C-alpha positions, 0 to 999 in steps of 0.5 A: 616563055618557060612554063610556069610551075603550078603549085601542088594541089592541096591534099584536100582538093585532090580527086578522090575515087568515085564513091562505089554504088550498088550495081544490081541487075533485076531480071524476070524468069520462068524456069521449071514452072516457077515465075521468079525475080532474080537480082545479081550484082554487087552491094557496097558494105560500109562501116560507121566512122567516128572521129573524136567520138563524133559520127563522121559517116559511112566508109565503103569497105567492100563490094560483095557479089550476090545473086538472089532468087525471089518467087513472084506472087507470094507473101514475101514477109512469111516465105522462107529465105535461105542464104547460101555460101560455100567455103574454102576459104576462098570459094565462091558460092558457085557450087551450091548455086548451080550444083544443088539449090538454084533454078538452073544447074550445071550439066557435067556428068559424074565419075566415069561418065563426064560430059565433054566441054563446053558442058551446059545448063539445064532447068533444076526441077528440084530447086529449093526455090520451090520452097524458099527464096535464095540468096547466094553470097560470095565472100570478099575476094571470091566471085566478083567481090572485092575490097573497095577502091583504096581499101585492103582486102586482108581484113576480110581474109580471116575468121572474124572479118569474113564472119562480120562481112557475111553477117552484114550482107545477110542483115542488109538483104533482110532489112532492104527486102523486108524479110525480118518476119520470114523464116531464115536458113543458112546453107554452108558447105565445108568451111561454109559450115564453119562460117554457118556455125559461127554465124548462127551465134553472131547473128543472134548476139549482134543483130538479134536475128534468130534463125530457123535452121542450118543446112550443113553440107560436109561441115568443117565444124572443128578443124582439129578433127580433120587437119593432120598435125604433129601430135594430133591423132584425132584425124587418123581416127576420124578418117578411118571409116572413110578410108574403108568406104573408099577402099570398098568403092574401088573393089578392095572389100570384095564380097562385103557390103558398104555398110558392113565395112563402114560399121566395122571401121567405125567400131574400131575407130571408136574403141580400139584405135584411139588406145592403140595410137595413144600407147605409142611405143608402149604397144606390145609387139603382138598388139602392134602386129594386130593393129597393123593387120586390122588397119591394112584390112580396113583401108585396103593398104598393104601391111608393110605400108601401114607399119611404115607410117606408124599406124597413121595414114595421112589423107593425101598420102592415102589417095596417092597410095591406094590405087598405085598398083593400078597407076591411078590416084583418087580424088580428095573431095570425092574419091569416086573420081580417079586420074593418072599421075606423071610419076607413080613413085610420088608420095603425094599426088600432084593434082586432084582428079575431082577438081579437074572434073568439076572446075571447068563445067561449073566455071563455064555454067556460071559465066554463061548464066550470069551474063546471058540469063541474069544480064549482069556484066562485069569484066572482072574475073569471077573467082571460082576458087581464089588463092588470094585469101591466103594466108587465112587468119585464125588470130582469134584462136591463137594457141587454141584449136579452131572450132565453132562447136562451142558457138553452135552449141551456144546458138542452139541453147539460146534458140531451142527452135534452131534445127540442123540438117547435116549431109555427109558423103561416105567418099568425102576425103576432105571432111570425113563423116567420122569427124562430123559425127564426133563434133555433133556428139560434143555439142554442149546442148540439152539432150532434148535438143538433139532431136533438132539434128537430122543427119543424112548419109550419101554414097557420094563425096563432099559435093554429094549433089554431083551424084544424081541419085544423091542430088535427088534425095538431098533436094527432097530432104531440103524441101522437107527441112525448110517447110518443117516436114518430117525427114523422107 
């Protein structure tokens, strides 16, 4: 007997994907003399749905991975809480988590003395948990965070979608844990500084949530000040003092102090260099020759090279060129790190020796921590740095410069109690101090509010906590900052 053809299942009766649920795991710990509760896993973000102007429920949009650390036996309603994230775009929060702020930190060594695999973890006696509860957030498509089943991830891969989703995580955690009366801080590094600057305004205007402070570590507040593009001379000016510092670190300013070299470069960048670049072909032969000599002496490059690039030294080309004579390239985010290249005639290096040094130990440390100590199991790959978020959308800035200086200014004017801690590394070739100094000087705030800004410099790179002396100093700064103490 032939099989009878079964009627097609109506669309309304088809099996739907299971509704995602929070899968948080709670564990108790005693580390570095602190007793605390850790919660890690994923929380579901939902959006309100309306049909014909009628509320139709909440639709799951994403599952976002977080890890929180809350000190036991304290008044949680008034204890500070710090929400932390890194940048990228496309970076998980692993760097701040196990590099600086969390109760456990990676063992990796430093430039010139790296620890071999399999690396390790140790107690972080300087953890910010001593002074503030911590919540680490992995934006969608980083860490274990993913779009919900059946949903596209692209709406989260852009300035606005990212901002709104991270803000919703902060609102949810604050509400569910009864922390609206707690002092609240954001800690963001690199593009995380972009996000934090915009979040300060967004949280105020969307949720009425006013913050106590922002911890901005090498913050990219205005991308036009650091991104090299045709016709934009600002990055060449802003990078000059960083190039000078890097040249000094590698012994190309013999007999001079770092401060002397950086100050000279900063003066030239503030006074003559912008005019030199603005004049273009209107420079006299004497003016051009003087500029070539000056830029070469500051950067450690040859006069022939500076002349050939028309007085404009692009950063990746610089990191490839500086130590070519030693058959080395230097790292972009931390130029203290050097490495070999396969072809020393390259114009741009094929790989960054800094990332080669930091990615393996941080990856190993977190993957051990999350399963063996925090007891969260998930077979997804924890995306340390994800390329899946690209192309990143800046559609809100079409035909405009990508900047959050205006948003941060608004947040500070609306909330005159908002304080900023800004950390800058002399050898940071990704977000140079000169650019951030320029951004801060252009905040549209009353002069009195400038006292709310604390800027600290470190003889290290973008992730200044990789350098032990800098990590210890920065940890003390942050302890003072979140407790309202005076800078050390």
